[in-house]
C-alpha positions as a Python dict, from the first residue, in 0.01 Angstrom:
ca = {
    (1, 'M'): (0, 0, 0),
    (2, 'E'): (160, 286, 153),
    (3, 'V'): (0, 346, 514),
    (4, 'E'): (-116, 677, 571),
    (5, 'P'): (-106, 873, 903),
    (6, 'V'): (-372, 984, 1117),
    (7, 'R'): (-493, 1309, 1045),
    (8, 'R'): (-814, 1331, 1146),
    (9, 'A'): (-994, 1118, 1449),
    (10, 'L'): (-1378, 1123, 1546),
    (11, 'I'): (-1364, 1078, 1934),
    (12, 'S'): (-1736, 1005, 2136),
    (13, 'V'): (-1705, 767, 2419),
    (14, 'S'): (-1914, 683, 2683),
    (15, 'N'): (-1641, 520, 2919),
    (16, 'K'): (-1439, 857, 2905),
    (17, 'A'): (-1156, 687, 3149),
    (18, 'G'): (-841, 776, 2945),
    (19, 'V'): (-955, 989, 2653),
    (20, 'V'): (-817, 1320, 2743),
    (21, 'G'): (-441, 1172, 2758),
    (22, 'L'): (-559, 1000, 2429),
    (23, 'A'): (-666, 1302, 2275),
    (24, 'R'): (-394, 1524, 2394),
    (25, 'E'): (-132, 1353, 2265),
    (26, 'L'): (-374, 1295, 1919),
    (27, 'R'): (-321, 1657, 1892),
    (28, 'D'): (45, 1679, 1959),
    (29, 'M'): (94, 1470, 1649),
    (30, 'G'): (-110, 1698, 1451),
    (31, 'V'): (-477, 1554, 1423),
    (32, 'E'): (-762, 1674, 1394),
    (33, 'I'): (-1050, 1602, 1657),
    (34, 'I'): (-1348, 1575, 1590),
    (35, 'S'): (-1635, 1512, 1879),
    (36, 'T'): (-1964, 1536, 1999),
    (37, 'G'): (-2152, 1590, 2311),
    (38, 'G'): (-2021, 1528, 2639),
    (39, 'T'): (-1733, 1459, 2535),
    (40, 'E'): (-1631, 1771, 2334),
    (41, 'A'): (-1763, 1935, 2675),
    (42, 'K'): (-1489, 1721, 2883),
    (43, 'L'): (-1165, 1807, 2620),
    (44, 'R'): (-1267, 2112, 2568),
    (45, 'E'): (-1264, 2170, 2981),
    (46, 'E'): (-936, 2018, 2954),
    (47, 'G'): (-784, 2298, 2702),
    (48, 'I'): (-780, 2042, 2404),
    (49, 'E'): (-906, 2170, 2031),
    (50, 'V'): (-1215, 2002, 1877),
    (51, 'T'): (-1393, 2045, 1579),
    (52, 'P'): (-1773, 1998, 1688),
    (53, 'I'): (-1957, 1737, 1514),
    (54, 'S'): (-2246, 1981, 1393),
    (55, 'E'): (-1933, 2148, 1209),
    (56, 'V'): (-1879, 1839, 1025),
    (57, 'T'): (-2222, 1792, 969),
    (58, 'G'): (-2378, 2117, 885),
    (59, 'F'): (-2685, 2023, 1159),
    (60, 'P'): (-2724, 2087, 1515),
    (61, 'E'): (-2718, 1738, 1765),
    (62, 'M'): (-3116, 1664, 1783),
    (63, 'L'): (-3331, 1506, 1944),
    (64, 'G'): (-3170, 1547, 2284),
    (65, 'G'): (-2876, 1404, 2107),
    (66, 'R'): (-3009, 1072, 1975),
    (67, 'V'): (-2894, 1225, 1610),
    (68, 'K'): (-2560, 1367, 1616),
    (69, 'T'): (-2336, 1129, 1377),
    (70, 'L'): (-2573, 1001, 1125),
    (71, 'H'): (-2491, 1173, 858),
    (72, 'P'): (-2322, 1186, 483),
    (73, 'N'): (-2024, 1330, 575),
    (74, 'I'): (-1958, 1125, 850),
    (75, 'H'): (-2042, 800, 741),
    (76, 'A'): (-1884, 913, 377),
    (77, 'A'): (-1604, 945, 551),
    (78, 'L'): (-1583, 644, 747),
    (79, 'L'): (-1630, 415, 439),
    (80, 'A'): (-1443, 590, 154),
    (81, 'R'): (-1232, 309, -2),
    (82, 'R'): (-864, 577, -20),
    (83, 'D'): (-747, 288, -307),
    (84, 'D'): (-1118, 382, -522),
    (85, 'P'): (-1049, 691, -779),
    (86, 'Q'): (-1471, 686, -815),
    (87, 'H'): (-1472, 775, -396),
    (88, 'L'): (-1261, 989, -359),
    (89, 'R'): (-1352, 1188, -700),
    (90, 'E'): (-1730, 1182, -517),
    (91, 'M'): (-1529, 1268, -181),
    (92, 'E'): (-1385, 1572, -349),
    (93, 'E'): (-1721, 1700, -532),
    (94, 'M'): (-1903, 1690, -209),
    (95, 'G'): (-1668, 1858, -25),
    (96, 'I'): (-1582, 1587, 208),
    (97, 'K'): (-1261, 1489, 427),
    (98, 'P'): (-1228, 1136, 499),
    (99, 'I'): (-1194, 1035, 907),
    (100, 'D'): (-907, 796, 1022),
    (101, 'L'): (-932, 708, 1350),
    (102, 'V'): (-1328, 640, 1523),
    (103, 'V'): (-1292, 633, 1924),
    (104, 'V'): (-1595, 522, 2026),
    (105, 'N'): (-1752, 298, 2306),
    (106, 'L'): (-2133, 259, 2395),
    (107, 'Y'): (-2366, 393, 2612),
    (108, 'P'): (-2386, 119, 2927),
    (109, 'F'): (-2682, -65, 2881),
    (110, 'A'): (-2549, -425, 3021),
    (111, 'E'): (-2478, -229, 3331),
    (112, 'T'): (-2774, -39, 3328),
    (113, 'V'): (-3029, -348, 3310),
    (114, 'S'): (-2816, -544, 3536),
    (115, 'R'): (-2983, -317, 3821),
    (116, 'P'): (-3305, -446, 3960),
    (117, 'E'): (-3479, -124, 3980),
    (118, 'T'): (-3392, -35, 3582),
    (119, 'T'): (-3743, 46, 3416),
    (120, 'L'): (-3760, -25, 3068),
    (121, 'E'): (-3787, 378, 2940),
    (122, 'E'): (-3433, 371, 3110),
    (123, 'A'): (-3294, 21, 2952),
    (124, 'V'): (-3440, 212, 2625),
    (125, 'E'): (-3233, 519, 2630),
    (126, 'Q'): (-2917, 354, 2722),
    (127, 'I'): (-2961, 171, 2381),
    (128, 'D'): (-2662, 378, 2139),
    (129, 'I'): (-2788, 417, 1798),
    (130, 'G'): (-2496, 614, 1671),
    (131, 'G'): (-2216, 523, 1830),
    (132, 'V'): (-2307, 138, 1730),
    (133, 'T'): (-2325, 262, 1331),
    (134, 'L'): (-1966, 523, 1359),
    (135, 'I'): (-1820, 148, 1500),
    (136, 'R'): (-1953, -46, 1263),
    (137, 'A'): (-1860, 180, 946),
    (138, 'A'): (-1521, 223, 1070),
    (139, 'A'): (-1482, -141, 1124),
    (140, 'K'): (-1599, -263, 758),
    (141, 'N'): (-1353, -12, 635),
    (142, 'F'): (-1051, -175, 859),
    (143, 'S'): (-814, -126, 523),
    (144, 'H'): (-782, 222, 571),
    (145, 'V'): (-997, 322, 902),
    (146, 'A'): (-863, 228, 1261),
    (147, 'V'): (-1161, 150, 1502),
    (148, 'V'): (-1080, 164, 1906),
    (149, 'T'): (-1338, 94, 2141),
    (150, 'N'): (-1180, -35, 2454),
    (151, 'P'): (-955, 220, 2678),
    (152, 'K'): (-687, -14, 2679),
    (153, 'R'): (-592, -8, 2399),
    (154, 'Y'): (-508, 346, 2374),
    (155, 'S'): (-150, 348, 2537),
    (156, 'S'): (-42, 62, 2241),
    (157, 'L'): (-205, 260, 2016),
    (158, 'L'): (10, 636, 2098),
    (159, 'L'): (309, 374, 2105),
    (160, 'E'): (233, 263, 1727),
    (161, 'M'): (158, 545, 1573),
    (162, 'R'): (477, 708, 1754),
    (163, 'R'): (655, 453, 1581),
    (164, 'N'): (507, 453, 1279),
    (165, 'G'): (478, 865, 1222),
    (166, 'G'): (126, 865, 1323),
    (167, 'A'): (3, 599, 1119),
    (168, 'I'): (-114, 263, 1205),
    (169, 'S'): (-80, -53, 1026),
    (170, 'L'): (-322, -268, 877),
    (171, 'D'): (-257, -567, 1111),
    (172, 'T'): (-339, -363, 1367),
    (173, 'R'): (-660, -181, 1216),
    (174, 'R'): (-776, -556, 1158),
    (175, 'A'): (-718, -698, 1494),
    (176, 'L'): (-906, -357, 1601),
    (177, 'A'): (-1168, -464, 1373),
    (178, 'A'): (-1244, -754, 1467),
    (179, 'E'): (-1222, -627, 1860),
    (180, 'A'): (-1548, -419, 1756),
    (181, 'F'): (-1739, -642, 1592),
    (182, 'R'): (-1720, -845, 1946),
    (183, 'H'): (-1809, -505, 2098),
    (184, 'T'): (-2143, -439, 1909),
    (185, 'A'): (-2189, -843, 1894),
    (186, 'E'): (-2206, -781, 2281),
    (187, 'Y'): (-2427, -488, 2277),
    (188, 'D'): (-2664, -609, 2086),
    (189, 'S'): (-2720, -933, 2252),
    (190, 'A'): (-2749, -773, 2595),
    (191, 'I'): (-3025, -575, 2433),
    (192, 'F'): (-3170, -893, 2242),
    (193, 'A'): (-3140, -1098, 2576),
    (194, 'Y'): (-3327, -793, 2782),
    (195, 'L'): (-3597, -702, 2518),
    (196, 'S'): (-3705, -1090, 2450),
    (197, 'R'): (-3720, -1174, 2836),
    (198, 'T'): (-4122, -1103, 2861),
    (199, 'F'): (-4200, -1251, 2478),
    (200, 'E'): (-3983, -1532, 2466),
    (201, 'E'): (-3875, -1794, 2669),
    (202, 'F'): (-3735, -1991, 2419),
    (203, 'P'): (-3639, -1843, 2114),
    (204, 'A'): (-3545, -2010, 1821),
    (205, 'T'): (-3206, -1889, 1820),
    (206, 'L'): (-3005, -1895, 2160),
    (207, 'N'): (-2824, -1543, 2109),
    (208, 'M'): (-2633, -1610, 2492),
    (209, 'V'): (-2295, -1371, 2497),
    (210, 'C'): (-2096, -1360, 2807),
    (211, 'K'): (-1762, -1138, 2947),
    (212, 'K'): (-1470, -1327, 3120),
    (213, 'K'): (-1466, -1224, 3475),
    (214, 'S'): (-1173, -1378, 3583),
    (215, 'D'): (-891, -1630, 3507),
    (216, 'L'): (-963, -1959, 3811),
    (217, 'R'): (-680, -2114, 3943),
    (218, 'Y'): (-805, -2421, 3752),
    (219, 'G'): (-1065, -2663, 3661),
    (220, 'E'): (-1195, -2947, 3824),
    (221, 'N'): (-880, -3070, 3827),
    (222, 'P'): (-561, -2911, 3883),
    (223, 'H'): (-481, -3034, 3526),
    (224, 'Q'): (-728, -2872, 3343),
    (225, 'K'): (-751, -2451, 3286),
    (226, 'A'): (-1068, -2274, 3360),
    (227, 'A'): (-1246, -1931, 3352),
    (228, 'L'): (-1544, -1742, 3505),
    (229, 'Y'): (-1776, -1613, 3242),
    (230, 'Q'): (-2013, -1321, 3318),
    (231, 'E'): (-2375, -1303, 3098),
    (232, 'I'): (-2403, -1019, 2943),
    (233, 'G'): (-2733, -906, 3130),
    (234, 'A'): (-2747, -1078, 3454),
    (235, 'P'): (-2876, -907, 3731),
    (236, 'S'): (-2623, -729, 3909),
    (237, 'T'): (-2726, -955, 4244),
    (238, 'S'): (-2572, -1225, 4065),
    (239, 'L'): (-2264, -1492, 4228),
    (240, 'V'): (-2038, -1374, 3905),
    (241, 'F'): (-2084, -1002, 4107),
    (242, 'A'): (-1969, -1110, 4437),
    (243, 'E'): (-1671, -877, 4569),
    (244, 'Q'): (-1375, -1080, 4653),
    (245, 'L'): (-1206, -942, 5005),
    (246, 'H'): (-1002, -1184, 5105),
    (247, 'G'): (-828, -1524, 5016),
    (248, 'K'): (-646, -1669, 4721),
    (249, 'E'): (-806, -1658, 4364),
    (250, 'L'): (-1133, -1917, 4303),
    (251, 'S'): (-1077, -2273, 4175),
    (252, 'F'): (-1339, -2385, 3925),
    (253, 'N'): (-1457, -2608, 4175),
    (254, 'N'): (-1475, -2347, 4504),
    (255, 'V'): (-1710, -2102, 4234),
    (256, 'L'): (-1970, -2389, 4178),
    (257, 'D'): (-1985, -2510, 4571),
    (258, 'L'): (-2044, -2085, 4645),
    (259, 'D'): (-2351, -2109, 4362),
    (260, 'A'): (-2486, -2416, 4490),
    (261, 'A'): (-2493, -2227, 4887),
    (262, 'W'): (-2567, -1899, 4775),
    (263, 'A'): (-2881, -2096, 4640),
    (264, 'L'): (-2961, -2289, 4920),
    (265, 'V'): (-2921, -1999, 5188),
    (266, 'K'): (-3170, -1772, 5008),
    (267, 'E'): (-3444, -1988, 5066),
    (268, 'F'): (-3451, -1916, 5450),
    (269, 'E'): (-3651, -1683, 5620),
    (270, 'L'): (-3434, -1642, 6004),
    (271, 'P'): (-3046, -1627, 5968),
    (272, 'G'): (-2954, -1940, 5837),
    (273, 'A'): (-2635, -2094, 5708),
    (274, 'A'): (-2531, -2336, 5465),
    (275, 'I'): (-2253, -2575, 5379),
    (276, 'I'): (-2118, -2721, 5081),
    (277, 'K'): (-1923, -3011, 4987),
    (278, 'H'): (-1905, -3140, 4581),
    (279, 'N'): (-2207, -2900, 4494),
    (280, 'N'): (-2413, -3118, 4794),
    (281, 'P'): (-2522, -2993, 5113),
    (282, 'C'): (-2337, -3154, 5437),
    (283, 'G'): (-2518, -2935, 5667),
    (284, 'A'): (-2802, -2638, 5650),
    (285, 'A'): (-2982, -2442, 5911),
    (286, 'M'): (-3186, -2158, 6042),
    (287, 'A'): (-3202, -1981, 6383),
    (288, 'E'): (-3271, -1697, 6558),
    (289, 'R'): (-2882, -1655, 6564),
    (290, 'L'): (-2669, -1696, 6296),
    (291, 'S'): (-2393, -1844, 6478),
    (292, 'E'): (-2607, -2101, 6617),
    (293, 'A'): (-2731, -2166, 6251),
    (294, 'Y'): (-2386, -2269, 6159),
    (295, 'R'): (-2301, -2465, 6491),
    (296, 'R'): (-2606, -2701, 6356),
    (297, 'A'): (-2567, -2680, 5995),
    (298, 'F'): (-2187, -2797, 6122),
    (299, 'E'): (-2317, -3046, 6327),
    (300, 'C'): (-2484, -3236, 6119),
    (301, 'D'): (-2203, -3395, 5907),
    (302, 'P'): (-1871, -3245, 6082),
    (303, 'V'): (-1626, -3450, 5888),
    (304, 'S'): (-1769, -3372, 5556),
    (305, 'A'): (-1757, -2983, 5650),
    (306, 'F'): (-1356, -2996, 5635),
    (307, 'G'): (-1276, -2817, 5357),
    (308, 'S'): (-1591, -2678, 5266),
    (309, 'V'): (-1773, -2379, 5142),
    (310, 'I'): (-1994, -2194, 5360),
    (311, 'A'): (-2306, -1945, 5322),
    (312, 'F'): (-2471, -1696, 5496),
    (313, 'N'): (-2794, -1501, 5440),
    (314, 'R'): (-2690, -1224, 5720),
    (315, 'P'): (-2407, -1049, 5781),
    (316, 'V'): (-2145, -1245, 5961),
    (317, 'D'): (-2082, -1143, 6308),
    (318, 'E'): (-1799, -1200, 6551),
    (319, 'E'): (-1884, -1502, 6719),
    (320, 'T'): (-1968, -1657, 6393),
    (321, 'A'): (-1681, -1492, 6257),
    (322, 'A'): (-1479, -1758, 6518),
    (323, 'R'): (-1671, -2024, 6472),
    (324, 'V'): (-1587, -2024, 6096),
    (325, 'N'): (-1198, -2026, 6195),
    (326, 'E'): (-1246, -2331, 6404),
    (327, 'T'): (-1208, -2563, 6103),
    (328, 'F'): (-1042, -2573, 5749),
    (329, 'V'): (-1271, -2368, 5508),
    (330, 'E'): (-1241, -2333, 5138),
    (331, 'A'): (-1467, -2024, 5104),
    (332, 'V'): (-1702, -1863, 5281),
    (333, 'I'): (-2004, -1604, 5107),
    (334, 'A'): (-2219, -1333, 5294),
    (335, 'P'): (-2403, -1010, 5244),
    (336, 'A'): (-2147, -875, 5462),
    (337, 'F'): (-1848, -881, 5629),
    (338, 'P'): (-1853, -618, 5936),
    (339, 'E'): (-1467, -514, 6013),
    (340, 'A'): (-1437, -727, 6356),
    (341, 'A'): (-1568, -1018, 6166),
    (342, 'L'): (-1339, -966, 5853),
    (343, 'A'): (-1013, -923, 6127),
    (344, 'I'): (-1083, -1312, 6291),
    (345, 'L'): (-1165, -1428, 5934),
    (346, 'R'): (-848, -1280, 5761),
    (347, 'G'): (-621, -1456, 6002),
    (348, 'K'): (-614, -1740, 5772),
    (349, 'E'): (-434, -1617, 5495),
    (350, 'D'): (-598, -1880, 5280),
    (351, 'I'): (-970, -1855, 5317),
    (352, 'R'): (-1148, -1701, 5033),
    (353, 'L'): (-1449, -1424, 5134),
    (354, 'L'): (-1717, -1308, 4893),
    (355, 'Q'): (-1994, -1055, 4974),
    (356, 'L'): (-2334, -992, 4729),
    (357, 'P'): (-2632, -791, 4826),
    (358, 'L'): (-2851, -1107, 4933),
    (359, 'E'): (-3153, -1065, 4636),
    (360, 'R'): (-3394, -1348, 4604),
    (361, 'D'): (-3573, -1324, 4281),
    (362, 'T'): (-3218, -1329, 4078),
    (363, 'Y'): (-3296, -1660, 3947),
    (364, 'M'): (-3602, -1580, 3798),
    (365, 'L'): (-3452, -1364, 3522),
    (366, 'L'): (-3191, -1614, 3432),
    (367, 'K'): (-3230, -1989, 3298),
    (368, 'D'): (-3040, -2279, 3420),
    (369, 'V'): (-2774, -2364, 3059),
    (370, 'K'): (-2645, -2719, 3100),
    (371, 'R'): (-2323, -2796, 2799),
    (372, 'V'): (-2395, -3150, 2679),
    (373, 'E'): (-2201, -3298, 2358),
    (374, 'G'): (-2245, -3013, 2033),
    (375, 'G'): (-2488, -2831, 2266),
    (376, 'L'): (-2637, -2666, 2519),
    (377, 'L'): (-2982, -2757, 2771),
    (378, 'V'): (-3183, -2477, 2864),
    (379, 'Q'): (-3458, -2434, 3135),
    (380, 'D'): (-3604, -2254, 3430),
    (381, 'Y'): (-3429, -2284, 3741),
    (382, 'D'): (-3621, -2480, 3966),
    (383, 'R'): (-3716, -2188, 4184),
    (384, 'G'): (-4005, -2035, 4380),
    (385, 'E'): (-4243, -2162, 4648),
    (386, 'D'): (-4447, -2484, 4659),
    (387, 'P'): (-4732, -2359, 4900),
    (388, 'R'): (-4880, -2577, 5194),
    (389, 'E'): (-5212, -2481, 5077),
    (390, 'E'): (-5175, -2702, 4816),
    (391, 'M'): (-4980, -2971, 4939),
    (392, 'L'): (-5234, -3293, 5062),
    (393, 'L'): (-5210, -3544, 5393),
    (394, 'V'): (-5191, -3889, 5333),
    (395, 'G'): (-5367, -4061, 5654),
    (396, 'D'): (-5586, -3958, 5963),
    (397, 'R'): (-5265, -3790, 6154),
    (398, 'E'): (-5222, -3405, 6089),
    (399, 'P'): (-4892, -3249, 6135),
    (400, 'T'): (-4847, -2988, 6435),
    (401, 'E'): (-4748, -2654, 6339),
    (402, 'E'): (-4422, -2715, 6465),
    (403, 'Q'): (-4370, -3068, 6209),
    (404, 'W'): (-4495, -2791, 5964),
    (405, 'E'): (-4216, -2575, 5999),
    (406, 'E'): (-3955, -2871, 6024),
    (407, 'L'): (-4169, -3013, 5669),
    (408, 'I'): (-4131, -2711, 5430),
    (409, 'F'): (-3767, -2647, 5579),
    (410, 'A'): (-3692, -3010, 5519),
    (411, 'W'): (-3858, -2979, 5180),
    (412, 'K'): (-3641, -2676, 5097),
    (413, 'V'): (-3305, -2804, 5170),
    (414, 'C'): (-3377, -3128, 4970),
    (415, 'R'): (-3422, -2969, 4609),
    (416, 'H'): (-3086, -2810, 4678),
    (417, 'V'): (-2958, -3173, 4752),
    (418, 'R'): (-2853, -3418, 4403),
    (419, 'S'): (-3078, -3686, 4318),
    (420, 'N'): (-3149, -3927, 4418),
    (421, 'A'): (-3178, -3727, 4780),
    (422, 'I'): (-3302, -3781, 5095),
    (423, 'V'): (-3303, -3486, 5390),
    (424, 'L'): (-3379, -3563, 5746),
    (425, 'T'): (-3404, -3278, 5985),
    (426, 'R'): (-3473, -3203, 6310),
    (427, 'G'): (-3536, -2828, 6480),
    (428, 'R'): (-3487, -2652, 6205),
    (429, 'A'): (-3146, -2815, 6081),
    (430, 'T'): (-2998, -3083, 5896),
    (431, 'V'): (-2908, -3376, 6094),
    (432, 'G'): (-2852, -3649, 5757),
    (433, 'I'): (-2823, -3629, 5436),
    (434, 'G'): (-2832, -3870, 5150),
    (435, 'A'): (-2737, -3758, 4817),
    (436, 'G'): (-2663, -3872, 4449),
    (437, 'Q'): (-2757, -4215, 4543),
    (438, 'M'): (-2866, -4487, 4269),
    (439, 'S'): (-3136, -4576, 4427),
    (440, 'R'): (-3358, -4413, 4658),
    (441, 'V'): (-3340, -4713, 4957),
    (442, 'D'): (-2992, -4646, 4957),
    (443, 'A'): (-3016, -4245, 4970),
    (444, 'T'): (-3205, -4326, 5280),
    (445, 'R'): (-2965, -4576, 5425),
    (446, 'V'): (-2738, -4282, 5381),
    (447, 'A'): (-2919, -4022, 5530),
    (448, 'L'): (-2934, -4253, 5844),
    (449, 'M'): (-2673, -4366, 5916),
    (450, 'K'): (-2516, -3994, 5890),
    (451, 'A'): (-2781, -3885, 6131),
    (452, 'G'): (-2758, -4180, 6383),
    (453, 'D'): (-2951, -4121, 6693),
    (454, 'R'): (-3062, -3778, 6581),
    (455, 'A'): (-3282, -3983, 6350),
    (456, 'R'): (-3530, -4003, 6617),
    (457, 'G'): (-3805, -3784, 6607),
    (458, 'S'): (-3708, -3585, 6288),
    (459, 'V'): (-3923, -3564, 5926),
    (460, 'L'): (-3789, -3679, 5620),
    (461, 'A'): (-3791, -3496, 5238),
    (462, 'S'): (-3749, -3721, 4945),
    (463, 'D'): (-3735, -3507, 4641),
    (464, 'A'): (-3934, -3755, 4395),
    (465, 'F'): (-4127, -4016, 4492),
    (466, 'F'): (-4070, -4353, 4660),
    (467, 'P'): (-4119, -4637, 4415),
    (468, 'F'): (-4149, -4892, 4723),
    (469, 'P'): (-4205, -4937, 5070),
    (470, 'D'): (-3902, -4971, 5172),
    (471, 'S'): (-3752, -4647, 5233),
    (472, 'V'): (-4066, -4560, 5474),
    (473, 'I'): (-4027, -4855, 5639),
    (474, 'L'): (-3642, -4809, 5744),
    (475, 'A'): (-3724, -4463, 5828),
    (476, 'A'): (-3992, -4553, 6076),
    (477, 'E'): (-3799, -4782, 6235),
    (478, 'A'): (-3513, -4514, 6285),
    (479, 'G'): (-3732, -4302, 6475),
    (480, 'V'): (-3841, -4096, 6165),
    (481, 'E'): (-4196, -3971, 6222),
    (482, 'A'): (-4322, -3709, 5905),
    (483, 'F'): (-4254, -3775, 5558),
    (484, 'I'): (-4276, -3519, 5277),
    (485, 'Q'): (-4265, -3645, 4923),
    (486, 'P'): (-4417, -3537, 4568),
    (487, 'G'): (-4637, -3867, 4582),
    (488, 'G'): (-4678, -4021, 4210),
    (489, 'S'): (-4562, -4380, 4275),
    (490, 'V'): (-4798, -4644, 4109),
    (491, 'R'): (-4715, -4842, 4450),
    (492, 'D'): (-4828, -4503, 4674),
    (493, 'E'): (-5142, -4700, 4833),
    (494, 'E'): (-4822, -4953, 4973),
    (495, 'I'): (-4669, -4667, 5107),
    (496, 'F'): (-4983, -4505, 5220),
    (497, 'E'): (-5107, -4825, 5410),
    (498, 'E'): (-4740, -4839, 5603),
    (499, 'V'): (-4785, -4460, 5727),
    (500, 'K'): (-5166, -4517, 5844),
    (501, 'K'): (-5061, -4831, 6006),
    (502, 'R'): (-4756, -4720, 6188),
    (503, 'G'): (-4968, -4355, 6282),
    (504, 'L'): (-4720, -4155, 6090),
    (505, 'V'): (-4741, -3816, 5935),
    (506, 'M'): (-4686, -3747, 5486),
    (507, 'V'): (-4725, -3480, 5293),
    (508, 'L'): (-4761, -3482, 4952),
    (509, 'T'): (-4681, -3212, 4738),
    (510, 'G'): (-4723, -3293, 4434),
    (511, 'K'): (-4407, -3191, 4290),
    (512, 'R'): (-4099, -3349, 4189),
    (513, 'H'): (-3757, -3198, 4261),
    (514, 'F'): (-3499, -3399, 4091),
    (515, 'R'): (-3123, -3243, 4064),
    (516, 'H'): (-2882, -3401, 3881),
}
């Protein structure tokens, strides 16, 4: 079948980037342009002759623009098969002329709902009806109609039309149709995800759509390719929205470590620093000054901090930037980098610097997803406070107020450490961390080894109960004075007896924080 040139085009876009240039070239090729609302006004401002949609439908735009293209004069013009004599006879009888090209993109629903302040009413007004219907109609009839939803396609489309006397090949129309259905699928998925958050925690069908944010340098290892995808509808304060200010492109491991560091540092009320290596904290602290928090976090394990990722919960000042520059660091993320600090950190060519507004409740709007072969595991994120008033005390000795603050700090850090996890802290800074061990007593040994003499006078947090008294005995002999753990072991009474006998402090949270 001979490919006909484009004679009529309907243009109605929310994203108006490049649309004036496209419309002008189409007019120069003799294409009649039908347009709506804001797009029509924009094109007329630029001196481009446009047929208003109301002239084609015989109806004015109605209901504040909610109804403008939903009319047989439009959709018959899109859906009619040019190779079907019956379709052509009906079109002629009704006085309907075909439309050969549709250029439409949709209201920015995902961008709107990514803003935390967006109301339900504002979100609903960004649900496009006519645009989606135009796209689907044109894409269904790709044998005869071309549909463009991506402004990046305008240049190649015009180039092909100029080469082919105004015509668009079937291969191109089919490719454009596939892209169009992907566009509407993403759009509908974003709406579904937003509206279902309140009603369905775990829906029967997980309709999760992501768009590629960027290619990554490589995956977990250099021979693996990787990319970062942004979940449609994710809050704008999510990690994937972080702005990179400096440094080479991120790797898969960088992103994982940035996510872990950012999640931990958001736990701290005072200025805080979290240093992450291989997805585990190797140091964390909070203090009155950011530079002091970083210094104390770094001192927890200076060897492991080499080549780490660092997160700060305050804008990075000059003093902190100078300290960071004293060692090799892969990446730093913070709410902001004032120019003076940025100038210091940019002294190292490769360090990646990312800034992101700090929003503590981001995770409340998302689910934690892990892949297994052939499927996904989905759960709530392990976030939220563990209230002190709901915790129980063991034995006769109550924590001092200072110990309470230390225990709560250790507990917050502990739930960000891979299980089995033991965390020792003193002065609201980690001094020893045992992570990812197969037995709890080995995790305790690692934490005590890392701490050395700093274990004396420290507190210990355990992400799950102690199955035996051995960890408590080891820690007590090293000088640990207070413990916080969930409780619930069948040997709890043996452990409690050890605590009472040694005059130790122990707090039970009643909540486990495994992290696999």
